[in-house]
TORKOL-4160 file (C-alpha; in steps of 0.2 Angstrom, whole numbers, padded with zeros to 4 digits, m for minus):
493
<pt num="1" X="0277" Y="0515" Z="0279"/>
<pt num="2" X="0279" Y="0501" Z="0268"/>
<pt num="3" X="0300" Y="0506" Z="0265"/>
<pt num="4" X="0302" Y="0504" Z="0283"/>
<pt num="5" X="0294" Y="0487" Z="0282"/>
<pt num="6" X="0305" Y="0481" Z="0268"/>
<pt num="7" X="0320" Y="0489" Z="0277"/>
<pt num="8" X="0315" Y="0478" Z="0295"/>
<pt num="9" X="0311" Y="0463" Z="0282"/>
<pt num="10" X="0327" Y="0465" Z="0274"/>
<pt num="11" X="0336" Y="0466" Z="0290"/>
<pt num="12" X="0328" Y="0449" Z="0297"/>
<pt num="13" X="0329" Y="0439" Z="0286"/>
<pt num="14" X="0350" Y="0444" Z="0284"/>
<pt num="15" X="0350" Y="0442" Z="0301"/>
<pt num="16" X="0341" Y="0426" Z="0302"/>
<pt num="17" X="0354" Y="0412" Z="0306"/>
<pt num="18" X="0362" Y="0422" Z="0322"/>
<pt num="19" X="0340" Y="0425" Z="0327"/>
<pt num="20" X="0336" Y="0408" Z="0324"/>
<pt num="21" X="0353" Y="0404" Z="0335"/>
<pt num="22" X="0348" Y="0416" Z="0349"/>
<pt num="23" X="0331" Y="0411" Z="0351"/>
<pt num="24" X="0335" Y="0393" Z="0354"/>
<pt num="25" X="0350" Y="0398" Z="0366"/>
<pt num="26" X="0338" Y="0409" Z="0376"/>
<pt num="27" X="0324" Y="0397" Z="0377"/>
<pt num="28" X="0338" Y="0383" Z="0385"/>
<pt num="29" X="0344" Y="0395" Z="0395"/>
<pt num="30" X="0328" Y="0400" Z="0403"/>
<pt num="31" X="0322" Y="0384" Z="0405"/>
<pt num="32" X="0336" Y="0380" Z="0415"/>
<pt num="33" X="0340" Y="0396" Z="0425"/>
<pt num="34" X="0321" Y="0392" Z="0430"/>
<pt num="35" X="0319" Y="0374" Z="0433"/>
<pt num="36" X="0306" Y="0372" Z="0421"/>
<pt num="37" X="0294" Y="0382" Z="0428"/>
<pt num="38" X="0298" Y="0399" Z="0416"/>
<pt num="39" X="0296" Y="0411" Z="0431"/>
<pt num="40" X="0309" Y="0425" Z="0427"/>
<pt num="41" X="0308" Y="0434" Z="0440"/>
<pt num="42" X="0308" Y="0420" Z="0454"/>
<pt num="43" X="0321" Y="0416" Z="0468"/>
<pt num="44" X="0331" Y="0401" Z="0470"/>
<pt num="45" X="0335" Y="0401" Z="0487"/>
<pt num="46" X="0328" Y="0414" Z="0497"/>
<pt num="47" X="0346" Y="0418" Z="0506"/>
<pt num="48" X="0360" Y="0429" Z="0502"/>
<pt num="49" X="0365" Y="0418" Z="0486"/>
<pt num="50" X="0353" Y="0427" Z="0475"/>
<pt num="51" X="0349" Y="0443" Z="0486"/>
<pt num="52" X="0366" Y="0450" Z="0488"/>
<pt num="53" X="0364" Y="0464" Z="0475"/>
<pt num="54" X="0346" Y="0469" Z="0481"/>
<pt num="55" X="0353" Y="0471" Z="0499"/>
<pt num="56" X="0369" Y="0482" Z="0492"/>
<pt num="57" X="0357" Y="0493" Z="0481"/>
<pt num="58" X="0348" Y="0497" Z="0496"/>
<pt num="59" X="0363" Y="0501" Z="0505"/>
<pt num="60" X="0369" Y="0512" Z="0491"/>
<pt num="61" X="0355" Y="0520" Z="0492"/>
<pt num="62" X="0357" Y="0525" Z="0509"/>
<pt num="63" X="0374" Y="0531" Z="0507"/>
<pt num="64" X="0383" Y="0515" Z="0513"/>
<pt num="65" X="0393" Y="0501" Z="0508"/>
<pt num="66" X="0390" Y="0489" Z="0521"/>
<pt num="67" X="0377" Y="0476" Z="0519"/>
<pt num="68" X="0365" Y="0467" Z="0533"/>
<pt num="69" X="0376" Y="0448" Z="0539"/>
<pt num="70" X="0360" Y="0440" Z="0531"/>
<pt num="71" X="0366" Y="0449" Z="0514"/>
<pt num="72" X="0382" Y="0441" Z="0513"/>
<pt num="73" X="0383" Y="0427" Z="0523"/>
<pt num="74" X="0398" Y="0416" Z="0525"/>
<pt num="75" X="0407" Y="0427" Z="0509"/>
<pt num="76" X="0407" Y="0442" Z="0521"/>
<pt num="77" X="0421" Y="0454" Z="0524"/>
<pt num="78" X="0419" Y="0458" Z="0543"/>
<pt num="79" X="0428" Y="0476" Z="0546"/>
<pt num="80" X="0424" Y="0486" Z="0560"/>
<pt num="81" X="0409" Y="0477" Z="0565"/>
<pt num="82" X="0403" Y="0479" Z="0547"/>
<pt num="83" X="0400" Y="0468" Z="0534"/>
<pt num="84" X="0405" Y="0470" Z="0515"/>
<pt num="85" X="0403" Y="0460" Z="0499"/>
<pt num="86" X="0420" Y="0457" Z="0488"/>
<pt num="87" X="0412" Y="0459" Z="0473"/>
<pt num="88" X="0407" Y="0474" Z="0462"/>
<pt num="89" X="0393" Y="0489" Z="0462"/>
<pt num="90" X="0390" Y="0488" Z="0444"/>
<pt num="91" X="0376" Y="0477" Z="0447"/>
<pt num="92" X="0367" Y="0484" Z="0462"/>
<pt num="93" X="0369" Y="0501" Z="0453"/>
<pt num="94" X="0358" Y="0493" Z="0439"/>
<pt num="95" X="0346" Y="0488" Z="0451"/>
<pt num="96" X="0343" Y="0503" Z="0459"/>
<pt num="97" X="0330" Y="0512" Z="0446"/>
<pt num="98" X="0320" Y="0494" Z="0446"/>
<pt num="99" X="0319" Y="0492" Z="0465"/>
<pt num="100" X="0313" Y="0510" Z="0465"/>
<pt num="101" X="0298" Y="0506" Z="0450"/>
<pt num="102" X="0295" Y="0489" Z="0455"/>
<pt num="103" X="0298" Y="0486" Z="0476"/>
<pt num="104" X="0289" Y="0470" Z="0473"/>
<pt num="105" X="0302" Y="0463" Z="0464"/>
<pt num="106" X="0315" Y="0465" Z="0477"/>
<pt num="107" X="0325" Y="0449" Z="0481"/>
<pt num="108" X="0319" Y="0442" Z="0461"/>
<pt num="109" X="0331" Y="0449" Z="0451"/>
<pt num="110" X="0346" Y="0438" Z="0450"/>
<pt num="111" X="0336" Y="0425" Z="0436"/>
<pt num="112" X="0330" Y="0442" Z="0425"/>
<pt num="113" X="0350" Y="0448" Z="0425"/>
<pt num="114" X="0358" Y="0432" Z="0419"/>
<pt num="115" X="0347" Y="0431" Z="0406"/>
<pt num="116" X="0348" Y="0448" Z="0401"/>
<pt num="117" X="0368" Y="0447" Z="0401"/>
<pt num="118" X="0366" Y="0430" Z="0389"/>
<pt num="119" X="0357" Y="0442" Z="0379"/>
<pt num="120" X="0370" Y="0455" Z="0377"/>
<pt num="121" X="0384" Y="0443" Z="0376"/>
<pt num="122" X="0377" Y="0433" Z="0365"/>
<pt num="123" X="0373" Y="0449" Z="0353"/>
<pt num="124" X="0391" Y="0457" Z="0354"/>
<pt num="125" X="0398" Y="0443" Z="0350"/>
<pt num="126" X="0389" Y="0441" Z="0335"/>
<pt num="127" X="0392" Y="0460" Z="0331"/>
<pt num="128" X="0410" Y="0456" Z="0333"/>
<pt num="129" X="0410" Y="0439" Z="0321"/>
<pt num="130" X="0403" Y="0450" Z="0309"/>
<pt num="131" X="0416" Y="0464" Z="0312"/>
<pt num="132" X="0428" Y="0452" Z="0308"/>
<pt num="133" X="0420" Y="0444" Z="0293"/>
<pt num="134" X="0421" Y="0460" Z="0286"/>
<pt num="135" X="0440" Y="0458" Z="0287"/>
<pt num="136" X="0441" Y="0445" Z="0275"/>
<pt num="137" X="0428" Y="0452" Z="0264"/>
<pt num="138" X="0415" Y="0439" Z="0265"/>
<pt num="139" X="0400" Y="0451" Z="0269"/>
<pt num="140" X="0393" Y="0440" Z="0252"/>
<pt num="141" X="0395" Y="0425" Z="0258"/>
<pt num="142" X="0377" Y="0424" Z="0264"/>
<pt num="143" X="0370" Y="0407" Z="0255"/>
<pt num="144" X="0365" Y="0394" Z="0264"/>
<pt num="145" X="0384" Y="0388" Z="0270"/>
<pt num="146" X="0389" Y="0405" Z="0276"/>
<pt num="147" X="0373" Y="0405" Z="0287"/>
<pt num="148" X="0377" Y="0387" Z="0292"/>
<pt num="149" X="0394" Y="0392" Z="0299"/>
<pt num="150" X="0384" Y="0408" Z="0309"/>
<pt num="151" X="0370" Y="0397" Z="0317"/>
<pt num="152" X="0385" Y="0387" Z="0321"/>
<pt num="153" X="0396" Y="0399" Z="0329"/>
<pt num="154" X="0382" Y="0406" Z="0341"/>
<pt num="155" X="0374" Y="0393" Z="0346"/>
<pt num="156" X="0389" Y="0383" Z="0352"/>
<pt num="157" X="0394" Y="0400" Z="0360"/>
<pt num="158" X="0376" Y="0399" Z="0370"/>
<pt num="159" X="0376" Y="0381" Z="0374"/>
<pt num="160" X="0393" Y="0375" Z="0371"/>
<pt num="161" X="0401" Y="0385" Z="0381"/>
<pt num="162" X="0401" Y="0392" Z="0400"/>
<pt num="163" X="0387" Y="0404" Z="0396"/>
<pt num="164" X="0377" Y="0391" Z="0399"/>
<pt num="165" X="0385" Y="0383" Z="0416"/>
<pt num="166" X="0380" Y="0400" Z="0423"/>
<pt num="167" X="0360" Y="0396" Z="0421"/>
<pt num="168" X="0363" Y="0382" Z="0431"/>
<pt num="169" X="0363" Y="0391" Z="0448"/>
<pt num="170" X="0354" Y="0410" Z="0449"/>
<pt num="171" X="0367" Y="0417" Z="0463"/>
<pt num="172" X="0378" Y="0433" Z="0463"/>
<pt num="173" X="0393" Y="0423" Z="0458"/>
<pt num="174" X="0386" Y="0419" Z="0443"/>
<pt num="175" X="0379" Y="0439" Z="0440"/>
<pt num="176" X="0395" Y="0444" Z="0442"/>
<pt num="177" X="0406" Y="0436" Z="0429"/>
<pt num="178" X="0390" Y="0437" Z="0417"/>
<pt num="179" X="0388" Y="0456" Z="0420"/>
<pt num="180" X="0406" Y="0459" Z="0420"/>
<pt num="181" X="0408" Y="0450" Z="0400"/>
<pt num="182" X="0392" Y="0457" Z="0397"/>
<pt num="183" X="0399" Y="0476" Z="0398"/>
<pt num="184" X="0417" Y="0470" Z="0392"/>
<pt num="185" X="0410" Y="0462" Z="0373"/>
<pt num="186" X="0400" Y="0480" Z="0372"/>
<pt num="187" X="0419" Y="0486" Z="0374"/>
<pt num="188" X="0427" Y="0476" Z="0363"/>
<pt num="189" X="0414" Y="0477" Z="0348"/>
<pt num="190" X="0418" Y="0497" Z="0352"/>
<pt num="191" X="0436" Y="0494" Z="0349"/>
<pt num="192" X="0436" Y="0484" Z="0333"/>
<pt num="193" X="0423" Y="0496" Z="0325"/>
<pt num="194" X="0433" Y="0511" Z="0330"/>
<pt num="195" X="0447" Y="0501" Z="0323"/>
<pt num="196" X="0442" Y="0502" Z="0306"/>
<pt num="197" X="0436" Y="0521" Z="0308"/>
<pt num="198" X="0442" Y="0531" Z="0322"/>
<pt num="199" X="0431" Y="0537" Z="0333"/>
<pt num="200" X="0430" Y="0546" Z="0350"/>
<pt num="201" X="0413" Y="0542" Z="0355"/>
<pt num="202" X="0416" Y="0522" Z="0352"/>
<pt num="203" X="0434" Y="0526" Z="0363"/>
<pt num="204" X="0419" Y="0534" Z="0376"/>
<pt num="205" X="0409" Y="0521" Z="0376"/>
<pt num="206" X="0421" Y="0507" Z="0376"/>
<pt num="207" X="0429" Y="0513" Z="0392"/>
<pt num="208" X="0413" Y="0517" Z="0401"/>
<pt num="209" X="0408" Y="0497" Z="0398"/>
<pt num="210" X="0425" Y="0492" Z="0405"/>
<pt num="211" X="0422" Y="0503" Z="0418"/>
<pt num="212" X="0405" Y="0495" Z="0423"/>
<pt num="213" X="0415" Y="0478" Z="0418"/>
<pt num="214" X="0429" Y="0480" Z="0430"/>
<pt num="215" X="0417" Y="0485" Z="0442"/>
<pt num="216" X="0404" Y="0470" Z="0441"/>
<pt num="217" X="0420" Y="0459" Z="0444"/>
<pt num="218" X="0437" Y="0466" Z="0443"/>
<pt num="219" X="0447" Y="0452" Z="0433"/>
<pt num="220" X="0432" Y="0453" Z="0417"/>
<pt num="221" X="0436" Y="0471" Z="0413"/>
<pt num="222" X="0454" Y="0472" Z="0417"/>
<pt num="223" X="0456" Y="0462" Z="0396"/>
<pt num="224" X="0446" Y="0476" Z="0387"/>
<pt num="225" X="0455" Y="0491" Z="0399"/>
<pt num="226" X="0472" Y="0484" Z="0392"/>
<pt num="227" X="0466" Y="0483" Z="0373"/>
<pt num="228" X="0459" Y="0501" Z="0376"/>
<pt num="229" X="0475" Y="0508" Z="0380"/>
<pt num="230" X="0485" Y="0498" Z="0368"/>
<pt num="231" X="0473" Y="0505" Z="0354"/>
<pt num="232" X="0477" Y="0521" Z="0360"/>
<pt num="233" X="0497" Y="0520" Z="0361"/>
<pt num="234" X="0494" Y="0512" Z="0343"/>
<pt num="235" X="0486" Y="0528" Z="0336"/>
<pt num="236" X="0497" Y="0540" Z="0348"/>
<pt num="237" X="0511" Y="0533" Z="0339"/>
<pt num="238" X="0505" Y="0531" Z="0322"/>
<pt num="239" X="0505" Y="0551" Z="0324"/>
<pt num="240" X="0522" Y="0553" Z="0330"/>
<pt num="241" X="0524" Y="0568" Z="0315"/>
<pt num="242" X="0515" Y="0580" Z="0329"/>
<pt num="243" X="0523" Y="0591" Z="0337"/>
<pt num="244" X="0527" Y="0590" Z="0359"/>
<pt num="245" X="0512" Y="0603" Z="0362"/>
<pt num="246" X="0499" Y="0595" Z="0349"/>
<pt num="247" X="0503" Y="0578" Z="0355"/>
<pt num="248" X="0498" Y="0583" Z="0373"/>
<pt num="249" X="0480" Y="0588" Z="0365"/>
<pt num="250" X="0480" Y="0571" Z="0355"/>
<pt num="251" X="0462" Y="0564" Z="0359"/>
<pt num="252" X="0472" Y="0547" Z="0360"/>
<pt num="253" X="0484" Y="0555" Z="0370"/>
<pt num="254" X="0470" Y="0559" Z="0383"/>
<pt num="255" X="0459" Y="0544" Z="0381"/>
<pt num="256" X="0475" Y="0532" Z="0385"/>
<pt num="257" X="0476" Y="0545" Z="0402"/>
<pt num="258" X="0458" Y="0542" Z="0405"/>
<pt num="259" X="0460" Y="0521" Z="0405"/>
<pt num="260" X="0469" Y="0521" Z="0420"/>
<pt num="261" X="0452" Y="0529" Z="0431"/>
<pt num="262" X="0442" Y="0513" Z="0431"/>
<pt num="263" X="0457" Y="0504" Z="0440"/>
<pt num="264" X="0456" Y="0522" Z="0453"/>
<pt num="265" X="0438" Y="0516" Z="0455"/>
<pt num="266" X="0440" Y="0498" Z="0459"/>
<pt num="267" X="0454" Y="0505" Z="0471"/>
<pt num="268" X="0443" Y="0518" Z="0480"/>
<pt num="269" X="0430" Y="0507" Z="0480"/>
<pt num="270" X="0440" Y="0494" Z="0489"/>
<pt num="271" X="0447" Y="0507" Z="0501"/>
<pt num="272" X="0432" Y="0512" Z="0507"/>
<pt num="273" X="0426" Y="0494" Z="0511"/>
<pt num="274" X="0439" Y="0488" Z="0518"/>
<pt num="275" X="0453" Y="0501" Z="0522"/>
<pt num="276" X="0466" Y="0495" Z="0511"/>
<pt num="277" X="0467" Y="0494" Z="0490"/>
<pt num="278" X="0467" Y="0474" Z="0491"/>
<pt num="279" X="0456" Y="0461" Z="0499"/>
<pt num="280" X="0461" Y="0459" Z="0516"/>
<pt num="281" X="0459" Y="0440" Z="0516"/>
<pt num="282" X="0463" Y="0439" Z="0536"/>
<pt num="283" X="0445" Y="0446" Z="0537"/>
<pt num="284" X="0435" Y="0434" Z="0527"/>
<pt num="285" X="0423" Y="0427" Z="0538"/>
<pt num="286" X="0428" Y="0409" Z="0532"/>
<pt num="287" X="0446" Y="0412" Z="0537"/>
<pt num="288" X="0444" Y="0422" Z="0554"/>
<pt num="289" X="0443" Y="0403" Z="0561"/>
<pt num="290" X="0453" Y="0396" Z="0550"/>
<pt num="291" X="0469" Y="0403" Z="0552"/>
<pt num="292" X="0477" Y="0385" Z="0545"/>
<pt num="293" X="0468" Y="0388" Z="0529"/>
<pt num="294" X="0472" Y="0406" Z="0528"/>
<pt num="295" X="0493" Y="0401" Z="0530"/>
<pt num="296" X="0489" Y="0390" Z="0516"/>
<pt num="297" X="0490" Y="0402" Z="0501"/>
<pt num="298" X="0499" Y="0416" Z="0512"/>
<pt num="299" X="0484" Y="0426" Z="0513"/>
<pt num="300" X="0488" Y="0433" Z="0496"/>
<pt num="301" X="0474" Y="0435" Z="0485"/>
<pt num="302" X="0487" Y="0434" Z="0468"/>
<pt num="303" X="0503" Y="0424" Z="0468"/>
<pt num="304" X="0515" Y="0421" Z="0454"/>
<pt num="305" X="0517" Y="0404" Z="0461"/>
<pt num="306" X="0500" Y="0398" Z="0454"/>
<pt num="307" X="0505" Y="0403" Z="0435"/>
<pt num="308" X="0510" Y="0385" Z="0431"/>
<pt num="309" X="0497" Y="0378" Z="0442"/>
<pt num="310" X="0479" Y="0387" Z="0431"/>
<pt num="311" X="0489" Y="0385" Z="0414"/>
<pt num="312" X="0491" Y="0367" Z="0415"/>
<pt num="313" X="0472" Y="0365" Z="0422"/>
<pt num="314" X="0462" Y="0379" Z="0411"/>
<pt num="315" X="0472" Y="0374" Z="0395"/>
<pt num="316" X="0478" Y="0356" Z="0397"/>
<pt num="317" X="0472" Y="0344" Z="0409"/>
<pt num="318" X="0458" Y="0331" Z="0404"/>
<pt num="319" X="0449" Y="0336" Z="0416"/>
<pt num="320" X="0431" Y="0328" Z="0415"/>
<pt num="321" X="0422" Y="0317" Z="0425"/>
<pt num="322" X="0413" Y="0302" Z="0417"/>
<pt num="323" X="0396" Y="0297" Z="0426"/>
<pt num="324" X="0386" Y="0280" Z="0426"/>
<pt num="325" X="0373" Y="0288" Z="0426"/>
<pt num="326" X="0363" Y="0303" Z="0413"/>
<pt num="327" X="0370" Y="0314" Z="0406"/>
<pt num="328" X="0386" Y="0302" Z="0409"/>
<pt num="329" X="0399" Y="0319" Z="0410"/>
<pt num="330" X="0400" Y="0330" Z="0425"/>
<pt num="331" X="0413" Y="0342" Z="0429"/>
<pt num="332" X="0429" Y="0334" Z="0439"/>
<pt num="333" X="0438" Y="0338" Z="0453"/>
<pt num="334" X="0459" Y="0340" Z="0454"/>
<pt num="335" X="0468" Y="0323" Z="0458"/>
<pt num="336" X="0485" Y="0320" Z="0450"/>
<pt num="337" X="0495" Y="0335" Z="0447"/>
<pt num="338" X="0512" Y="0342" Z="0442"/>
<pt num="339" X="0514" Y="0357" Z="0447"/>
<pt num="340" X="0510" Y="0362" Z="0468"/>
<pt num="341" X="0492" Y="0370" Z="0473"/>
<pt num="342" X="0498" Y="0374" Z="0491"/>
<pt num="343" X="0494" Y="0392" Z="0488"/>
<pt num="344" X="0477" Y="0388" Z="0482"/>
<pt num="345" X="0462" Y="0394" Z="0494"/>
<pt num="346" X="0448" Y="0386" Z="0483"/>
<pt num="347" X="0449" Y="0373" Z="0470"/>
<pt num="348" X="0431" Y="0370" Z="0462"/>
<pt num="349" X="0425" Y="0356" Z="0451"/>
<pt num="350" X="0429" Y="0359" Z="0434"/>
<pt num="351" X="0431" Y="0355" Z="0414"/>
<pt num="352" X="0445" Y="0366" Z="0405"/>
<pt num="353" X="0445" Y="0374" Z="0388"/>
<pt num="354" X="0451" Y="0358" Z="0376"/>
<pt num="355" X="0439" Y="0347" Z="0385"/>
<pt num="356" X="0423" Y="0357" Z="0388"/>
<pt num="357" X="0423" Y="0368" Z="0372"/>
<pt num="358" X="0433" Y="0360" Z="0360"/>
<pt num="359" X="0424" Y="0370" Z="0345"/>
<pt num="360" X="0432" Y="0388" Z="0354"/>
<pt num="361" X="0448" Y="0379" Z="0358"/>
<pt num="362" X="0453" Y="0374" Z="0341"/>
<pt num="363" X="0448" Y="0388" Z="0330"/>
<pt num="364" X="0455" Y="0399" Z="0343"/>
<pt num="365" X="0471" Y="0392" Z="0340"/>
<pt num="366" X="0467" Y="0393" Z="0323"/>
<pt num="367" X="0466" Y="0412" Z="0325"/>
<pt num="368" X="0481" Y="0415" Z="0335"/>
<pt num="369" X="0492" Y="0405" Z="0320"/>
<pt num="370" X="0485" Y="0413" Z="0306"/>
<pt num="371" X="0484" Y="0432" Z="0315"/>
<pt num="372" X="0501" Y="0430" Z="0317"/>
<pt num="373" X="0503" Y="0421" Z="0299"/>
<pt num="374" X="0493" Y="0436" Z="0289"/>
<pt num="375" X="0504" Y="0450" Z="0298"/>
<pt num="376" X="0523" Y="0440" Z="0294"/>
<pt num="377" X="0515" Y="0440" Z="0277"/>
<pt num="378" X="0512" Y="0460" Z="0275"/>
<pt num="379" X="0517" Y="0471" Z="0291"/>
<pt num="380" X="0508" Y="0482" Z="0282"/>
<pt num="381" X="0491" Y="0474" Z="0287"/>
<pt num="382" X="0485" Y="0487" Z="0298"/>
<pt num="383" X="0467" Y="0477" Z="0301"/>
<pt num="384" X="0478" Y="0463" Z="0308"/>
<pt num="385" X="0488" Y="0473" Z="0317"/>
<pt num="386" X="0475" Y="0483" Z="0326"/>
<pt num="387" X="0464" Y="0466" Z="0329"/>
<pt num="388" X="0479" Y="0459" Z="0336"/>
<pt num="389" X="0482" Y="0474" Z="0349"/>
<pt num="390" X="0463" Y="0473" Z="0355"/>
<pt num="391" X="0465" Y="0451" Z="0356"/>
<pt num="392" X="0482" Y="0448" Z="0362"/>
<pt num="393" X="0479" Y="0464" Z="0376"/>
<pt num="394" X="0461" Y="0456" Z="0380"/>
<pt num="395" X="0471" Y="0440" Z="0383"/>
<pt num="396" X="0484" Y="0448" Z="0393"/>
<pt num="397" X="0471" Y="0450" Z="0405"/>
<pt num="398" X="0468" Y="0433" Z="0406"/>
<pt num="399" X="0485" Y="0432" Z="0417"/>
<pt num="400" X="0477" Y="0441" Z="0431"/>
<pt num="401" X="0466" Y="0427" Z="0432"/>
<pt num="402" X="0479" Y="0415" Z="0430"/>
<pt num="403" X="0487" Y="0421" Z="0448"/>
<pt num="404" X="0471" Y="0419" Z="0457"/>
<pt num="405" X="0468" Y="0408" Z="0473"/>
<pt num="406" X="0453" Y="0400" Z="0464"/>
<pt num="407" X="0447" Y="0391" Z="0453"/>
<pt num="408" X="0430" Y="0385" Z="0446"/>
<pt num="409" X="0421" Y="0381" Z="0433"/>
<pt num="410" X="0411" Y="0400" Z="0430"/>
<pt num="411" X="0426" Y="0408" Z="0430"/>
<pt num="412" X="0428" Y="0402" Z="0412"/>
<pt num="413" X="0416" Y="0412" Z="0407"/>
<pt num="414" X="0432" Y="0426" Z="0408"/>
<pt num="415" X="0440" Y="0417" Z="0390"/>
<pt num="416" X="0424" Y="0420" Z="0380"/>
<pt num="417" X="0429" Y="0437" Z="0372"/>
<pt num="418" X="0448" Y="0430" Z="0369"/>
<pt num="419" X="0438" Y="0413" Z="0361"/>
<pt num="420" X="0424" Y="0424" Z="0352"/>
<pt num="421" X="0439" Y="0433" Z="0345"/>
<pt num="422" X="0452" Y="0423" Z="0339"/>
<pt num="423" X="0440" Y="0410" Z="0333"/>
<pt num="424" X="0430" Y="0420" Z="0322"/>
<pt num="425" X="0447" Y="0425" Z="0314"/>
<pt num="426" X="0452" Y="0407" Z="0314"/>
<pt num="427" X="0434" Y="0403" Z="0304"/>
<pt num="428" X="0436" Y="0415" Z="0293"/>
<pt num="429" X="0455" Y="0414" Z="0289"/>
<pt num="430" X="0450" Y="0396" Z="0285"/>
<pt num="431" X="0434" Y="0398" Z="0273"/>
<pt num="432" X="0441" Y="0413" Z="0263"/>
<pt num="433" X="0457" Y="0401" Z="0260"/>
<pt num="434" X="0447" Y="0385" Z="0257"/>
<pt num="435" X="0440" Y="0378" Z="0241"/>
<pt num="436" X="0423" Y="0377" Z="0241"/>
<pt num="437" X="0422" Y="0358" Z="0238"/>
<pt num="438" X="0429" Y="0356" Z="0256"/>
<pt num="439" X="0416" Y="0367" Z="0265"/>
<pt num="440" X="0405" Y="0352" Z="0268"/>
<pt num="441" X="0419" Y="0343" Z="0275"/>
<pt num="442" X="0423" Y="0357" Z="0286"/>
<pt num="443" X="0406" Y="0361" Z="0293"/>
<pt num="444" X="0403" Y="0341" Z="0297"/>
<pt num="445" X="0421" Y="0342" Z="0307"/>
<pt num="446" X="0413" Y="0360" Z="0315"/>
<pt num="447" X="0395" Y="0351" Z="0319"/>
<pt num="448" X="0403" Y="0337" Z="0327"/>
<pt num="449" X="0413" Y="0347" Z="0339"/>
<pt num="450" X="0397" Y="0359" Z="0342"/>
<pt num="451" X="0386" Y="0343" Z="0344"/>
<pt num="452" X="0402" Y="0340" Z="0357"/>
<pt num="453" X="0403" Y="0355" Z="0367"/>
<pt num="454" X="0385" Y="0359" Z="0368"/>
<pt num="455" X="0380" Y="0341" Z="0376"/>
<pt num="456" X="0398" Y="0343" Z="0388"/>
<pt num="457" X="0391" Y="0360" Z="0395"/>
<pt num="458" X="0374" Y="0357" Z="0396"/>
<pt num="459" X="0377" Y="0341" Z="0406"/>
<pt num="460" X="0388" Y="0349" Z="0419"/>
<pt num="461" X="0375" Y="0363" Z="0421"/>
<pt num="462" X="0360" Y="0351" Z="0423"/>
<pt num="463" X="0373" Y="0340" Z="0436"/>
<pt num="464" X="0379" Y="0356" Z="0445"/>
<pt num="465" X="0359" Y="0362" Z="0451"/>
<pt num="466" X="0358" Y="0346" Z="0463"/>
<pt num="467" X="0342" Y="0353" Z="0466"/>
<pt num="468" X="0328" Y="0341" Z="0472"/>
<pt num="469" X="0315" Y="0347" Z="0462"/>
<pt num="470" X="0327" Y="0350" Z="0447"/>
<pt num="471" X="0317" Y="0353" Z="0431"/>
<pt num="472" X="0330" Y="0340" Z="0426"/>
<pt num="473" X="0325" Y="0326" Z="0439"/>
<pt num="474" X="0312" Y="0317" Z="0430"/>
<pt num="475" X="0322" Y="0316" Z="0414"/>
<pt num="476" X="0338" Y="0310" Z="0421"/>
<pt num="477" X="0326" Y="0296" Z="0431"/>
<pt num="478" X="0317" Y="0292" Z="0415"/>
<pt num="479" X="0334" Y="0290" Z="0404"/>
<pt num="480" X="0343" Y="0280" Z="0417"/>
<pt num="481" X="0326" Y="0268" Z="0420"/>
<pt num="482" X="0326" Y="0265" Z="0401"/>
<pt num="483" X="0346" Y="0262" Z="0400"/>
<pt num="484" X="0344" Y="0248" Z="0416"/>
<pt num="485" X="0328" Y="0241" Z="0404"/>
<pt num="486" X="0340" Y="0238" Z="0390"/>
<pt num="487" X="0353" Y="0232" Z="0401"/>
<pt num="488" X="0341" Y="0219" Z="0409"/>
<pt num="489" X="0336" Y="0213" Z="0391"/>
<pt num="490" X="0353" Y="0212" Z="0385"/>
<pt num="491" X="0358" Y="0200" Z="0400"/>
<pt num="492" X="0343" Y="0189" Z="0397"/>
<pt num="493" X="0348" Y="0186" Z="0380"/>
C-alpha cells in the first residue's frame, strides 16, 4: 500500500507542471463556457444550437438519421421532406448511453462534452510533447527551467489557441470540431508511440480514433488518417525484402487497406442522409430560397480556387480588430484581399495564426526547418523520418480545409495537432542546441509570446459571447469605467 502511495506521489511530482497548467486551463474554460455559473450541465440557447446531437442520438436509437425540424433549424438539409444535419454522428453515438442512464440531462450535455474534449486534447498534446522530448534525450530536463517550458507550452495551448475560443459558445459547431480534434490527438499519440516501437494494438487504436474523428467532422480526422497510411507505407517499404506472398500477409499492409474504411463509413452515412456522397448544397435550407447565394460558389463545398484565399487568410494577413473598449481586441472581418473570395459561402470574423497564436506559429516554423535540417544532416535518422511522416501527413489534411467554402475562428482548432507536433520539435531542438546561459532569455521571449497569445484568445472568447448576462459584462463595464475616469483626470490636468 505504501509503495503504491509513493509511486502515485512520484508520478504527481514528475508531472506537476502539466497538472498545474491543466487545472488553470480547465478552470478558465469552465468559467467561460458556463458564464460564471459553474453549471456544467446546462443550456446556453434552448434551441438547436445545443440540442442537435441529443436529437440525433434519439433518432439513431429509432433507426433513423433524420431529425425533427426544431433539432437543426436553418442548418437543415431537406431531403424528401425530412431534415438532416451535416455534421457527423460521433458526438451523438457517445450521448446514447448517457441519455439512457441520465434522461433528465437531455439537452444539457453540450457544455460537459466541450469541457471533456478540451481535457482529452490537452492531455494527449502533453503526451505528444513528452514523446518528442524523448527524441532529443531531454527526459532528465526536470529541473525548474524544464518544468517552466512544459508549463508555458500547456498553458498557452489551453488558453492561447482556439481551444479556449470553443468555450465562448456551447453549441454543436464547436462541439463537432472539438470532438474531432480530441480523437485525432489520441490517434496521433498512438502513431508516435508506434513509430518508436511498432505495435499493432497502437495502430488499431489510432485507426479507431481517426474513424471517430472523421465521423465527428470530416476535416478534423483526415490528417491522422493520412498519417496512418504514411507510416504504414514506410514500414511496408522497410520490409521490402519480404516475398510477395509474405507482403500480402504483412500486418502493415492490412492496416493500410483498413485505413480506407473510415472514408467509406463517412461517405456511406452521407449517402444514407442525402442520397449522394457529397453535401447537396442546393438542398440546404439557407440556399433553397437564395439561389443567387448558391450560384456565388457554384454549389460546391470544396474548390481548388479557394486555396490562395485560405492560405493568405489563415497564415499571412494581420486580421485583428482593435476595439476602443475592454478587452480591446476582437476577431476581424476580411476586408482588403488580393485574392477573390467569390467562391466562399460564409466568411465569419477571425484572427489568423501568426497574430492569434504567435507562440505556436513561430515555434512551428522553427520545428519545420529544424526537422528538415536534422534529416538532411542524417538521412538514416529513422525517428526524425517517422516524425516527419506523421507531422507532414497531418498537415496534408489541412489542404482539404483550405479548399472549403467557409472560414471561421473555430476552424483554426483544426491546426491544433500540427502546431503541437512541430512546436514541440522546434522547442526541444532549440533547447538541446542552446547554451544554458541563454535559457533565461529564451524563456522570457516565450513568456511574452504566451501572454500575448493567451490575452488575444481569451479576449475573442469574451467578445464572441455577446450575451446580455455574460459572465464578463460587469468586468468589461468596470474596466471601461475606470479607463474613462483616468482619461477625464488626464484631461483636467
